[in-house]
N, C-alpha and C positions, 0 to 999 in steps of 0.2 A: 463510606470511606472518609473517616474524619468527620467534619461538619457536612451533613448532607445538603443537597440542593432542595428546592421546593418540590413538594409532591403534587402532581396533577395528572389528569388523564390526557394523553397525547391527542392533539387535534390533527385532522387529516391534512395532508399537504395540499396546497393550491398551486395553480399554474398550468400551462398547457402541456407539460410533460409529467405532471404529478402521477398520472396513472402508471407510469413506467418506473417509478421510484419507490419501491416498498420501504416501509419504515426500517425493517431489519432484513439482512440477507446473510446467508452462511452456506458453506460447502466444505467438503473434506473427503479425502480418500488416500489410499496408499498404493505405491508401486512396490516392486520387490526391494527397492533401495531407499525409498524416501516416503515419509508421511507428510501430507499437506493438510492444513486447516486454515480457513479464513472466515472472518465475519466482519460485517459492516453495520453499524447501528446509527440511527438518527440521534443527534444531540438534543438536549433539553431545550435549547434556544430555538431550534428549528421546529421541534414538536409544539412549542407554545405559540410561535408566530406563524405557523402553517407554512413553513418553508420545506421543500423537499430535501431529502438527504443528498448532499453534494459530494460524498465520498463514493469510491467504487473500487472493486478488486476483481481480478480474474486469474485463473491458473489452468493449465492444460498440459497433457503429456504428449511428447513427440514419440509416437509409437515405434518408429524404426530404431531409435537410439535409447529410448527410455529416459531421455532428459525431460525435466519439468520446467516449463516457462511460466512466468507470473508477472503481474503488474498491479500496482496500487496507486490510486490517484485521489487527489483532494482538490475539488473544484474551488477556485478562488471566489470568496463570498461576494466580491464586488462585481463579478461577471454576471450578466443577466441570465445566462443559461449554463451556469457552472455545472449543474448536475448532468447535462448532456455532454459537455466537454470531458468531464471525468470518465463517464461510462465509455465514450467513443475512443479515447486514447488508450484505455485498458484493452478494449477489443482490438484496436489497431496494432498495439504493441505485441500482444499475444499472437495475432495472426502473422505479423511480419517475422517474429522469431521462429515460428513453425516453418515458414517459407524458407528462411535462411538455413535452418538446420537440415531441411530436405535438399537444399542445393548442394550440399557436400560437406566433408569434414573441414575442420579448421576452427579457429576462434570466431565466436559470434561478433559481428560488427555492431556494437551497441550504438555507435553514432548513427548508423543507418537506421536502426530501429527508432531512435529519437526523432530523426528527420521524417520518417514515415508517419509517426504519430502526429507530429506537427502538421504535416501535409493534410491529414484527415480533418484537422480543425479549419484549415483554409478551405477545404472542400465544403464543409458545412456552411461557412460564411458565404461562399460563392452561391450556394443554394438559397441563402436568405436575401442576397442582394438583388434589388429590383433591376439594376443595370450597372455595368462596370465592374471593375475589380475592387474588392474590399481592401482597405488599408490595414496595416498591422494593428493600429489602435482599435479598429472595428472588430477584428478577430479576437483581440485580447478582451475587449469589453463584453463580448458575448460568451466566449468559451474558455477563458484562461483556466489552467489547471496545473497542479504539480504532477509529477510522475516518478515513481521508483519502479524499475523493472529489471528482469534478469532471467538467468537460466541456471538451474542446478543440474550438473552433469557429473559423470564419473570418469576418472582416469585410473591407471594402475595403482595410484597412491590413495584413492578413495574419492569422497565427494568434494566437488568444487562448485562454489556458487559465485557467479559473476554478476555484478549489479551496475546499473547506471542510474543517475538521479538528475532530475530537473526540478528546481524549487526546494521547499524546506521540509518535505516529508522525510522520514528517517528509516534507518536500518540498524540492527544491533545483533551481535553474537552474544547469546545468553549461555553462561555456564550454569547448568541446572543444579550442580552440587553445591556451589557456594553463592548462587544468586547474583553473580557479577554480570552487569550489562556493559558490553564494550561497543560503543558507537562506531559504526563503519563509515560514517560521514560526519562532517562538522555539525555541531549542535548549537542551539541558541545560547547555551551556557558552556563555555570551554572547560576543559578538564581542570584548569587552575582557578575556575570561578569567574573568569573574565567574561563580560557580556559580549556576545557576537551579534551582528546586525540581524534584525528580524525582517529586513527587506526581502521580498520574494521575487524571483525572476522565473516565472512559470512558462510553460508552453502557451502559445506557439513559438516563443523564443527557444532556441537551442544553443546552450553555451558551447563555446569552443576554447579550450578542450572540454569535453563532457566529463563531469565528475564520475569516476568509476571506482569500484572496489572489488577485491577478490578475497574470499574467505574459504577455509577448508574446515567445515564443522566435522566433529567426530561424535559417535554415540555419547550421550551425556551432555550434548550441547544442542542448541536450537538457533536457527537464523530467523529473526523477526523483521518484518517490514511493516511500518505503520504510519498513518497520518499523524499530524500534530495533535489531533484530538486524543490520541493515545500517548504520543511522545511528551507533550507538555506536562500532564499529571505524572508521568513516569519519572521525568527529570533524569537524575543520574542513576536511578534504579535502586537507591538505598533507602527508600521510604516505603510506606504501606502499599502503594500500587505495585512497586517492584516485587515486594514480598508476596502479594496476592498472585501475580502471574508466575513467579517462580514456583510457588506451591503447586499450582494446577497444571502448568505446562511441564513440570518435572515429575509428575506422578508416574505410577507404574505403566500407564499407557497414555497417549495424548488424549485430551478432552474431546468429547463429541462436538461436532460443529454447533449444535444449539447451545451446548454448555459454554463454548467459547463466546458466543454472542451474549449469553447471560453475564459472563464475567466482564465483558466490555461495557455492559450497560450499568456499571456501577455509578453511584451518585456521589459527587464530591463538590462542595461549594466552590463556585466561580469557574468550574471546568464544565462547560455546557456545549462544546463543539461536537460535530459528528466524529465517530471513532471507527477506525478500520485497522485491523491487524491480520497479517498473513504470517503463518509460522511453518517452518520446514524442519523436520527432524530426520537425520540420517538413520537408517535402520541397520541393525546388526544382522548377521547371518541367521541367527536363531529366530528373530522376528520375521524375516523374509520367508522362512520355511514354514 
């Protein structure tokens, strides 16, 4: 993609949790109303320096309602166990959303989900502490992570996706016909080109109010949730990375999970972070049948 990065054989990750952090992870499936794909790949910098992949993603179906819940996290590189924090908040957020959906109808309390995920990081830190209660800086220093999470549900008007965000990971609505990416949260570069702060406020901090978004995708559109390893080279979506993903995400059918992982593993000079992307496509009646 443009000027490639250096070519080398990936080195195995090191560290106490490396055995639980595969270089590449992907999954995908369809419900009658929605198609889901996600992939997460280790970046070139981590492959070279033997660091584990610090991104994570999870998705699940709530069987009684057919809703799909999902979470994408990017462990903060300065945290000593960022890969654990990212994986645990994804599991915790998905678990909590399934619990809330089972509790009864009504809007999903995204703030509750965020606090539940943050509490999981505090639980991990308490397990590490020899004695006493860990402080916020200690939890942050070990497990800090971003998180974008939400639920795709259906009402009489069609598909609705509700999202919450902590940190600087992103979400977009992609119009597959014209390749336009509409950011659903603030980006590092504003729409007028103004620079926005790169400062990250990750979990276990939970902002109040929680940044939330709602979008109603229709057939011919896709909702994308990605870490900045994807969002930074994507930019405003009008360059070669945007064109690549528009081409393959907008094909006659969604790409297979391994092919999505292959696409994410592009090489582009200076962009060497872990990359994770989760995509949701609403299905038409013909596809569902």
